[in-house]
C-alpha positions in Angstrom: 20.0 -62.9 -30.1 17.4 -60.7 -28.2 13.7 -60.9 -29.4 11.5 -58.0 -29.5 8.8 -58.2 -27.2 5.7 -56.9 -28.7 3.1 -55.3 -26.6 -0.2 -56.9 -26.7 -3.2 -55.0 -26.1 -6.0 -56.4 -23.9 -9.7 -55.9 -24.9 -10.1 -53.7 -21.8 -7.0 -51.5 -23.0 -8.7 -51.0 -26.4 -12.0 -50.1 -24.9 -10.3 -47.6 -22.6 -8.3 -46.0 -25.5 -11.4 -45.8 -27.7 -13.2 -44.1 -24.7 -10.1 -41.9 -24.3 -10.2 -40.7 -27.8 -13.8 -40.0 -27.9 -13.7 -37.8 -24.7 -10.5 -36.2 -26.4 -12.4 -35.5 -29.4 -15.3 -33.9 -27.4 -13.2 -31.6 -25.6 -11.1 -30.6 -28.6 -14.1 -30.4 -31.1 -15.6 -27.1 -29.7 -12.0 -25.2 -29.9 -11.7 -26.5 -33.3 -15.2 -25.3 -34.5 -14.5 -21.8 -32.9 -11.4 -21.6 -35.0 -13.0 -22.6 -38.2 -15.9 -20.1 -37.6 -13.7 -17.3 -36.7 -12.4 -17.2 -40.3 -16.1 -17.5 -41.7 -18.8 -14.9 -42.5 -21.9 -14.9 -40.5 -23.9 -16.2 -43.4 -21.6 -19.1 -43.7 -21.8 -20.0 -40.2 -25.8 -19.9 -40.2 -25.8 -21.8 -43.6 -23.1 -24.7 -42.9 -21.8 -24.5 -39.2 -19.8 -27.6 -39.2 -18.3 -27.0 -42.7 -14.7 -26.2 -43.2 -14.1 -22.5 -44.5 -13.7 -22.2 -48.3 -11.7 -18.8 -48.0 -10.0 -17.1 -45.1 -12.4 -14.4 -43.8 -10.7 -11.7 -41.7 -13.3 -9.0 -41.8 -14.6 -10.7 -38.4 -11.7 -9.3 -36.4 -11.9 -5.8 -38.0 -15.5 -5.5 -37.2 -14.8 -6.9 -33.7 -12.6 -3.9 -32.8 -14.5 -1.2 -34.8 -18.0 -2.1 -33.2 -16.9 -2.6 -29.7 -14.1 -1.1 -27.3 -12.5 -4.6 -27.5 -8.9 -3.2 -27.0 -9.6 -1.3 -23.8 -11.5 -4.8 -22.8 -8.2 -6.7 -23.3 -6.5 -4.1 -21.0 -9.2 -4.5 -18.3 -9.0 -8.3 -18.5 -5.2 -8.6 -18.4 -5.1 -6.0 -15.4 -7.9 -8.0 -13.6 -5.9 -11.2 -14.1 -2.5 -10.1 -13.4 -3.3 -7.8 -10.3 -5.4 -10.7 -8.9 -2.9 -13.3 -9.4 0.0 -11.2 -7.9 -2.0 -10.6 -4.6 -3.4 -14.1 -4.6 0.3 -15.5 -4.5 1.2 -13.1 -2.0 -1.5 -13.3 0.4 -2.8 -17.2 0.2 0.6 -18.9 0.8 1.3 -16.9 4.0 -2.5 -17.8 5.3 -1.8 -21.4 4.6 1.6 -21.0 6.1 0.6 -19.6 9.4 -2.2 -22.2 9.7 -0.2 -25.1 8.8 2.9 -24.0 11.1 1.1 -22.7 14.0 -1.1 -25.6 15.5 -3.5 -24.4 17.6 -7.4 -24.4 18.2 -7.8 -21.1 16.5 -5.8 -22.1 13.2 -7.8 -25.5 13.1 -10.8 -23.5 13.6 -9.8 -21.1 10.7 -8.7 -24.1 8.6 -12.2 -25.8 8.9 -13.9 -22.3 8.4 -12.1 -21.8 5.0 -12.9 -25.5 3.8 -16.5 -25.0 4.9 -16.8 -21.9 2.7 -15.9 -24.0 -0.4 -19.2 -25.7 0.3 -21.4 -22.6 -0.3 -22.6 -21.8 -3.7 -21.5 -18.4 -5.1 -25.3 -17.6 -6.2 -26.3 -18.1 -2.4 -24.4 -15.3 -1.1 -24.2 -13.1 -4.5 -26.6 -10.7 -3.4 -25.5 -9.8 0.2 -22.0 -9.8 -1.5 -22.9 -6.9 -3.7 -24.5 -5.1 -0.9 -21.4 -5.3 1.1 -19.4 -4.1 -1.9 -21.5 -1.0 -2.1 -20.9 -0.2 1.7 -17.2 -0.4 1.4 -17.0 1.5 -1.9 -15.9 -1.5 -3.9 -18.7 -1.6 -6.3 -18.3 0.0 -9.8 -14.6 0.0 -9.9 -11.6 -2.7 -10.3 -11.1 -3.2 -6.8 -14.5 -4.9 -6.3 -13.7 -8.0 -8.6 -10.2 -8.2 -7.4 -11.2 -8.5 -3.8 -13.8 -11.0 -4.7 -11.2 -13.1 -6.5 -8.8 -13.1 -3.8 -11.5 -13.9 -1.1 -12.7 -16.7 -3.3 -9.3 -18.4 -3.7 -8.4 -18.6 -0.1 -10.4 -21.7 0.6 -9.0 -23.9 -2.1 -5.5 -22.0 -1.8 -5.4 -22.8 1.9 -6.3 -26.6 1.2 -3.4 -26.8 -1.8 -0.7 -25.0 0.1 -1.3 -26.7 3.2 -1.2 -30.1 1.8 2.0 -29.1 0.0 3.6 -27.6 3.0 3.3 -30.9 4.9 6.4 -32.2 2.5 8.4 -29.1 3.4 11.2 -30.2 5.9 10.9 -28.2 9.2 14.6 -28.6 9.6 15.3 -26.1 6.8 13.1 -23.4 8.6 14.7 -24.1 11.9 18.1 -23.7 10.4 17.2 -20.4 9.1 15.7 -19.2 12.6 19.0 -20.4 14.1 20.8 -18.0 11.5 18.7 -15.1 12.8 15.7 -15.1 10.2 12.2 -14.3 11.8 9.2 -15.8 10.6 8.4 -13.4 7.9 11.9 -13.5 6.3 12.0 -17.4 6.9 8.9 -17.8 4.8 10.0 -15.5 1.9 13.6 -16.6 1.7 13.2 -20.2 2.7 9.9 -21.7 2.2 8.3 -19.7 -0.5 11.0 -20.6 -3.2 10.1 -24.2 -2.5 6.4 -23.6 -3.4 7.1 -23.2 -7.2 5.0 -26.0 -8.3 2.3 -25.3 -6.0 2.4 -21.5 -7.3 2.0 -22.7 -10.8 -1.0 -24.7 -10.0 -2.6 -21.8 -8.5 -1.5 -19.3 -11.3 -3.4 -21.7 -13.8 -6.3 -22.7 -11.8 -7.3 -19.0 -10.8 -5.9 -17.4 -13.8 -8.0 -19.2 -16.2 -11.2 -18.6 -14.0 -10.5 -14.9 -13.9 -9.6 -14.6 -17.4 -12.9 -16.3 -18.4 -15.2 -14.8 -15.7 -18.2 -13.2 -17.0 -20.8 -12.8 -14.2 -18.4 -10.7 -11.8 -17.4 -7.9 -14.4 -20.7 -7.9 -15.9 -22.4 -7.2 -12.7 -19.7 -5.1 -10.8 -18.0 -3.0 -13.3 -19.8 0.3 -14.3 -22.4 0.0 -17.4 -21.6 1.9 -20.6 -17.9 1.3 -20.6 -15.5 -1.4 -21.7 -15.6 -4.2 -19.4 -13.8 -7.3 -20.1 -13.4 -9.7 -23.1 -16.3 -12.1 -22.2 -18.6 -9.2 -21.6 -17.8 -7.7 -24.8 -18.2 -10.8 -26.8 -21.4 -11.5 -25.1 -22.8 -8.1 -26.3 -22.9 -9.5 -29.9 -25.4 -12.0 -29.0 -29.0 -10.5 -28.8 -32.5 -11.9 -28.4 -33.5 -11.8 -32.2 -29.9 -11.4 -33.8 -26.6 -12.5 -33.3 -23.1 -11.9 -35.0 -21.7 -15.3 -34.4 -18.5 -14.3 -36.8 -17.6 -11.6 -34.3 -18.3 -13.8 -31.3 -16.0 -16.5 -32.6 -13.4 -14.0 -33.6 -13.4 -12.5 -30.0 -13.2 -16.3 -28.5 -10.2 -17.1 -30.5 -8.5 -14.0 -29.2 -9.3 -14.8 -25.6 -8.2 -18.4 -26.0 -4.7 -17.9 -27.3 -3.3 -16.1 -24.2 -4.8 -18.6 -21.8 -3.7 -21.5 -23.9 -0.1 -20.3 -24.0 0.1 -19.7 -20.3 -1.2 -23.2 -19.8 1.2 -24.7 -22.1 4.1 -22.8 -20.6 3.2 -23.9 -16.9 1.7 -27.4 -17.6 4.5 -29.3 -16.2 4.7 -27.6 -13.0 0.7 -27.5 -12.8 0.7 -31.4 -12.9 3.6 -31.5 -10.5 2.0 -29.1 -8.1 -1.3 -31.1 -7.9 0.3 -34.6 -7.6 2.7 -33.3 -4.9 -0.1 -31.6 -3.1 -2.4 -34.7 -3.2 0.4 -37.1 -2.2 1.5 -35.1 0.7 -1.9 -34.1 1.8 
């Protein structure tokens, strides 16, 4: 008769579980607080911020769309995120593929140049960047933030895709070349489909950053018009007054799509990060 083996937890395991539970609560509580506050009036939030709502108050969402051009802001945010993501997935993997597969001094220098760019803080080159955007005619329209998002993702994207490409067997590409495929066709027909986990990682990492970005749309897009979700939400917080009920209502609306995308691509995201780290 087989005996059931009872798992005994060591004191170290118990301490680690408690620490993990505390950290999980610290990360989850702000989201829970935002959900609770989204269905409370501004007076209830100021009077008892941590209390659960006694009734469902939905006027916040009505005021959000009536007092701002929030619908247009959602369209702008979706357009910026989708357009930037599509261009990033089309451009960055090709750059990493060219650097990884064509080993020479120039490709090594280019790879080092990209990695070195990750060490420079954005605020250090922010003003020269805006000056350059004005010269190129990218300031004051959607093309400006999209170009910045693409260029800002090249450094990390090259590192991630380059590490992943090291695990893609060259024999597959050589067989395609023998069959008459050129470099461009070999990449898109053979190599690119194998980069699915890596693409999911890039979509989540860059997508969340673009969706929640505040500084770039606020500074680049024209004033007096609807910008993005985060900029519209920030407009309800003034120096002397703040409509926290509307702020949390807009926050919940912005969280739901990002959370849905992350849950849909979570397993591919973890797989891509782990595969890239192991093969790098």
